[in-house]
C-alpha positions, 0 to 999 in steps of 0.5 A: 500500500502506497503511503501518501504525504497526507498520511505522513502529515495526518499522523504528525498533526494528530500526535504533535497537536497536544505538544504545541508548546514544545514544538514551537520551542523546537522550531525557535531553536532550529531557526536560531541554530540555522542562523548561527550556521549561516552567520559564522562563515561570514565571520570567517570570510571577514577574517580572511579578507582582513588578514589579506589586507594587512590589518592589525592583530587586534582586529583579527583577534576581535573577529576570532573572538566573535567566531568562537562566541558564535560557535559556542552559542551554536553548540548550546543551541544544538544540545537544547534542540536535540534534548527537546526533539528527543523528548517530543519523540518519546512522548509521542511514540509512547502515546502511540504505543499505549493506544495501539496496545489498548486497541489490540487488547480490545480486539476479539479472539479471532485476531489473537488466534491469527497473530502470535505474541512474538509478532505483536511485540514486533508490531507494537514495539518494533514498528513504533520504534521506527517512528521514534526518529520520524516524530523526534527528528524528521519534520524538524530536521527536514524543515530546518535543513530546507531553511538552511538550504534556501538561506545558503542558495540565496547567499550564493546567488547574491555572490554570483548568479552563475554559482547560485544557478549551478548549485540550485540546479544540483540541489533540485535534481538531488531532491527529485532523485531522492523523492523518487527513490523514497517512493520505490523503496517503501515496499522493500522496507515494509517487507523487512518489517513483516519479515522481522515480525515473522522472525520474532513470532518464530522465536517466541513460539519455539522458545516457549516450546523449548522443552518439548523441542529437546524431548522430541529431538527436533532441535535440528529442524528448529535450527534449520528453520531459524537459519532459513528465516535469518537468510530471508531476513538478510535478503530482504534487508539487502534489497532495501539497503541497496536502494539506500546506498543508491541514494547516497551514491547519487548525491555523491556524484551530483555534488562532485559535479557541483564542486567541479563547476564551482571551482571553474566558476570561482577561478574565472570570477577571481581572475575577471571579476575581482572575487576576493579569497575570503569570498571564494572560501565562503563559496566552498564553505557554503557548498560544503555546508550545503552538503550537510543539509542534503545529506541529512535530508537523505538520512531523513528520506531513509527514515521516511522510507522506514517510517512509511512501511511502519505507518502502513503496518500501524494503519492496518493494525489500527484499522482492524476492528473486532467482530464483537461490536461494543455499542451497548448501553444497558447496565447490570445492577449489583446482585446475583444474575439470572441467566437465560439461553433462548434457542441459541445456536452457534457456528463459526463464520465460513464453517458449517459445523454446528457447535451449539444447536438450539440450546434453551435453558434458564438458571435462576439467580443464586443457583449453581449449574454443573456443566458436564459433557465430553470434549467437543460437546459445546461446554466451552462454546456456551461459556464464550457466548455468555462472555461475548467472546463470540456472538450467537449465530441465532437466538439470544442470551439474556441476563437479569436481576430479580425484579427487573426485565432481562437484557440481551448480553449484546446490549450490555457494554463489554466492560460492564458485562465482564465486570459482572460476569467473571471466569476462572479458566484452566490456564490461569495467567500470572504476571511478573510482579508481587502476589498482591499485584497478581491478586488485585490485577494492579488495582491500588484501590484494593487494600491488603486488609481486603485481600486478607479478608477474602483469603480467609473467607475462601479458606486459603490461609494455608496457601498464603503461608506457602509464599515466603514473603506473603503478599510481597512475594514476587511471582516471576517466570510464569507461575513460580512453580505453582500447580494448575490447582494452586493457580486457580485458587489465586484466580478465585481470590481475584474473582472474589475481590471483584464481587461479580454477579455470575461466576464461571469456573472451568475446573482444572483437569489435572490431578490435584494433591489432597490439600489443594483439592480440599482448598479448591472445593472449599473455595468454590463453595464459598465463592458460590454463596449468594452468587449465580455460578456455572462450573465446567466440571471434569470430575463429579466431585465438583458438582456437589455445589450444583443446584442444576446439572446440564449434560451437553452432547454434540452441541445439544442439551442431552439432560437438564434438571435438578441435581438431586432429582437427576441423581435419584432418577435411575434412567437419567444420564447423570445417575449413570455417570454417578454409578460408573464413578462409584464402581470405578472409585467407590465415590459417593456423592455428598450433599451440598455443603 
């Protein structure tokens, strides 16, 4: 996709507008710096012509002192300009990084299935880093050097129109050539960024699976793929760098011709027009000085090439929209939620496989549903629809508080829905940070007293004692050696602190030690008091807290009813499961605690 100047301008205006004060200061510093660069050569010319005329030493010392003073001021202005420009660049890129990260977090599950964490790191960090120079230097260096270029050309025209014309033509041809190279090089740099994202995605995937790779003897295959990807990256960067070098070579040739022409013209003017030595020096000094802004413009063109590729990718990313619209205006007051599924069916877009087919049931507020079924029966899909990770293909899911009319989940803002409906998954994500931060999800409004009260209510005081520094214990490297059951216990604390109206628990399928099993069962019981609950059970022990049982099979409700009545009915599927479990493990289903 071609990047037009309007896109460059639009992104600059959008993110620099809040920094108008800093931008104005930067422009003033640039103008002052340019003025210093133009004035100082005039002082040198005066020094040379004064020395040639045989003036006194004191006059020469005065001119030299003026030159040194102006040079010092120029250095100070240069330092200030660099500081302010870098400050602007970091503020803008951090803002852009924050916006993109938030945008990606709001995208639906389908987006994150297509893009690995490694790729997202490269797009959210690598592409934005490419824009750091664009925001901090490009526009200011470009404007500054164009002003310097115009100032030098005007002075050269004032000295001799022939020299001014020669240098002006050289500068125009150079800029036209550079702009052409910029346009044709953007796709190459975009390919480099895409290749880099794929490379980081590959690294992330195989580093996470390092243990499995070693155990399966696949190290040789992984290294071969690594070498192939590195070679592809090298080839693409080589193609892009060839165009950059072509830009440099073009400018070298053009300036070589300009120097030759200036030498011949200066020699002629010295002989026939009485041009002074100081003025001839000034011509070549300005010609050399002219190279600096053009070289910097070349560098910025290269940065613009890279920025163009990054702007393309960032624009594409910002243009991606979630398939789950978030335009609801409804609300869910405090209290346990009533759940209603009304003829709910679901299939993935473009796939004819029916994952849920005409599912209808109601779960009264404050009741707990035990959800059973084989793998692929639709248990997880049902929960995802309730949380609006996907939207139903047909039918409706409604929630309500007793005494109020039901509301379709599609009419509830996602933030409100996921604040009132919480889920504890099998694979709990723990973050690098203290135990406190992992329980509060970095919410400073939750006090230690609130955390400890919840831990006590859930019967997890024994678990807390396993952490040597209590709430200050740092959890790093994933789960810090915690089992799946222990991680779920911490997730239960998270949920309890938010006080939702509906709790969904996808029970850990791995075998738990007796202590963890006891704590988990007690915590589930405490969490489900005065709340509506849905438990995706992998063991029959867990459904002891359920008021109703639902058994799914091939996306349809095979059986639904009261736990006690189904357990007592010898014809029910649930009763059959209990008998089978009793025969295999001598397990008897206890009454609800």
